[in-house]
Structure formats: C-alpha cells, structure tokens
C-alpha positions as CSV (number, residue, x, y, z in Angstrom):
1,M,-66.4,-51.0,-12.4
2,K,-63.9,-50.5,-9.5
3,E,-66.0,-47.6,-8.1
4,K,-69.2,-49.7,-8.2
5,L,-67.5,-52.6,-6.4
6,M,-66.1,-50.2,-3.7
7,N,-69.5,-48.7,-3.2
8,I,-71.0,-52.2,-2.7
9,V,-68.2,-53.1,-0.3
10,K,-68.8,-49.8,1.7
11,F,-72.5,-50.4,2.1
12,T,-72.0,-54.0,3.0
13,L,-69.5,-53.1,5.7
14,V,-71.9,-50.4,7.1
15,A,-74.8,-52.9,7.1
16,L,-72.6,-55.6,8.8
17,F,-71.5,-53.1,11.5
18,L,-75.1,-51.9,12.1
19,S,-76.4,-55.4,12.3
20,Y,-73.7,-56.4,14.8
21,Y,-74.2,-53.3,16.8
22,L,-78.0,-53.8,17.0
23,S,-77.7,-57.4,17.8
24,A,-75.2,-56.8,20.6
25,T,-77.2,-53.9,22.2
26,C,-80.8,-54.9,21.6
27,F,-80.8,-58.7,21.8
28,Y,-78.6,-59.6,24.7
29,H,-80.0,-62.1,27.2
30,T,-79.0,-64.4,30.0
31,H,-79.5,-68.1,30.5
32,Y,-79.4,-69.7,33.9
33,F,-78.3,-73.3,34.0
34,T,-77.4,-75.6,36.9
35,W,-73.8,-75.5,35.8
36,G,-73.5,-71.8,35.3
37,V,-74.8,-68.6,33.8
38,V,-74.4,-67.6,30.1
39,T,-75.0,-64.1,28.9
40,H,-74.8,-63.5,25.1
41,S,-76.6,-61.8,22.3
42,H,-78.1,-62.8,19.0
43,L,-81.3,-62.0,17.1
44,Y,-84.0,-63.1,19.4
45,F,-87.5,-61.7,19.9
46,P,-88.9,-62.7,23.4
47,V,-92.6,-63.4,23.4
48,D,-92.9,-63.0,27.2
49,K,-90.2,-61.9,29.6
50,N,-91.3,-64.5,32.1
51,A,-91.7,-67.4,29.7
52,V,-88.9,-69.8,29.0
53,D,-89.3,-70.0,25.2
54,H,-85.7,-69.8,24.3
55,T,-82.9,-72.0,25.5
56,H,-79.6,-73.4,24.5
57,T,-78.0,-76.8,25.1
58,Q,-74.7,-77.2,26.8
59,K,-72.9,-77.8,23.5
60,Q,-74.4,-74.7,22.0
61,C,-73.1,-72.7,25.0
62,Q,-69.6,-74.3,24.5
63,V,-69.7,-73.1,20.8
64,I,-70.6,-69.6,22.0
65,S,-67.7,-69.7,24.4
66,Y,-65.3,-70.9,21.7
67,L,-66.4,-68.2,19.3
68,S,-66.0,-65.6,22.0
69,H,-62.5,-66.8,22.7
70,I,-61.6,-66.8,19.0
71,V,-62.8,-63.2,18.6
72,M,-60.9,-62.0,21.7
73,L,-57.8,-63.9,20.6
74,C,-57.9,-62.2,17.1
75,F,-58.5,-58.8,18.8
76,S,-55.6,-59.4,21.2
77,L,-53.2,-60.4,18.4
78,T,-54.2,-57.4,16.4
79,V,-53.6,-55.0,19.3
80,F,-50.3,-56.7,20.1
81,F,-49.0,-56.6,16.5
82,H,-50.2,-53.0,16.0
83,G,-48.6,-52.0,19.3
84,T,-45.2,-53.6,18.3
85,A,-45.3,-51.8,15.0
86,C,-46.0,-48.5,16.7
87,V,-43.1,-49.1,19.1
88,R,-40.8,-49.9,16.1
89,R,-41.8,-46.7,14.4
90,L,-41.3,-44.7,17.6
91,H,-37.9,-46.3,18.0
92,Y,-36.9,-45.5,14.5
93,F,-38.1,-41.9,14.9
94,I,-36.2,-41.5,18.2
95,R,-33.0,-43.1,16.8
96,F,-32.8,-41.2,13.5
97,Y,-34.8,-38.0,13.7
98,I,-34.4,-36.7,17.2
99,P,-30.6,-36.3,16.9
100,Q,-31.1,-34.4,13.7
101,I,-33.7,-32.2,15.3
102,L,-31.6,-31.5,18.3
103,S,-28.5,-30.7,16.3
104,V,-30.3,-27.7,14.9
105,F,-30.7,-26.2,18.4
106,Q,-27.1,-27.0,19.6
107,P,-24.6,-24.2,19.1
108,L,-21.7,-24.7,16.9
109,R,-19.1,-23.5,19.4
110,A,-18.9,-22.7,23.0
111,P,-19.6,-19.1,24.1
112,P,-16.5,-17.0,24.8
113,V,-15.1,-17.1,28.2
114,F,-13.6,-14.0,29.9
115,L,-10.8,-14.8,32.4
116,S,-9.9,-12.0,34.7
117,Q,-6.4,-11.9,36.3
C-alpha cells in the first residue's frame, strides 16, 4: 500500500513539474496597460497574435503580483534557512573535526637540535 501511494505521489509531482514548466515556457505573454506592463504565464492559446482576445483587469494583475511576491518570499526564506543550516554544519565541522584531522599530521615532539660549540 505504501509503495502504491509513493508511486502515485512520484507521478503526480512529475506531472505537476512538467505542467508548470510547460506553462512557464510556452504560454508567457505580455499585457500593455496605461499604468504599466505585465508579463506573466498561464495556460492560454492565442487565436491571433495581433488580436486582443485576452486581457486582465487591474485587480487580476494585482493578484498575479501578490502571488509572485509570495512565491519569491517562500523561495528566499528557503534559501536563507538552508544557507544558515549549511553554515552551522560547516562551523561544527571546522570546530570539532579539523583539529582532530590536523593533530594526525602534527609531530609528537620537536626534531633534534644539534648545537655546535
């Protein structure tokens, strides 16, 4: 049962990634408004490249902007927390393992010294 569920989850994630990738690469388009320009992507089949058969209201563009900001915030937080975790691991490694590794290469006593008189 667990294997079956894992296979379903794997295929669902692959399908989700492919749909996102195709939507982001194949269906991006730009809208020109009096207040600005909005470029985004979603499933959209243009009938004619010169025809204006697809538009968004200003509120819809605000929602697109909010969603983009949320996605970037989540990405930024993920990178930040992953980065701090990596720094902690690196600090731990440097603090505890490097002295042990270096102690292997350090001689136990100084080499003999010959003094001539």
